[in-house]
N, C-alpha and C positions, 0 to 999 in steps of 0.2 A: 548630408549623410554620406559617409564614405562608402566605398565599394564593398568592403567586407562586412558592414553592419547588417546587411540584408541576408547574408549567407547563414544557413543553419549550421550550428555547431554539432558535429557528430563525434564527440569524444565521450564514449560510454562512461568513463570514470568520472566525468563531471556530472552525470545524472544519477539520481538515487536508484537503488534497487526497487523492483516493482513486483508486488504480490497482489493476487486476487483471491478472495475467499467468499464462500457461500456461508451465510449466517442464518441460524434459526430465526425466523421473523420475529417471534415474540421475545427474543433475547438480544436484539440489535442494540438496545440501550446498554446491556452489560459490556458488549464489545467497546462501544464508544467511551463508556465510563472507565474501563480498564486502561485504554490508551491515553485518556486525559490524565489519569493518575500516574502515568510514566512519561513525563514531559520530554519532548524532543525525540522520542523513540521512532515515531512514524507520523506521517500525515495520512489520515483516513478520509475516505469520501465514498458515499453511496454511488456505485457504478450503475446498478439497475435496481430501483426500489421495488419493482414488482417481483423480482427474483431474490431479493435480500442479498445482493452481491455487492461487496465492498472492494475498493482498490486501496492499496497502501503504497506510499512512497517512503522508502526507508533509506536513510543515509548509510553509507557503507560501514561506518564504524558503529552503527546501532543495530546491525543485523543480528548479532548474538542475543542482546536483550529482547529485541522484537520477537525472535523465534521462541525464546523462553516464554514470553507472554502468550504467543499463539499456541504453543504446545499445551500450556495450562488450559487455555480456552477450548482447545480440541478435547482434552481429557474431561472437561466439565460439560461437554456436548453443546457448547455455545456455537462453535464453528463446525460446519459439516465437512468442508474441505478447504485446503489452502494450497495455492500453486504459485511458484515463482515464474514470472514471465518476462519477456523482453519489455523494457520500459516503453510504453506506448508513445511517449514523447519523442523517442528516437525514430519511430516508424510512421507516425502520422503527422499530417500538416496541422499545426495548432496556431 
């Protein structure tokens, strides 16, 4: 193993944009279905199942279509709130 292989890469542009959203519990399936229908827009994962909170990793060039989908889901009252945050992979040991 070379010396640099164990160092963390901290180049923010190499990491996806990161969003967190609270979703109405009974409509979580709508969110997942909508994103699966828009291939490669974002990777979604349940962050906290008890709170119906999801995290999204969004490639930089997919931010606009991702936000269009999220805006639609907010208007349909599927998503309660959506926040862009620092990508947790930049600030946490993983």
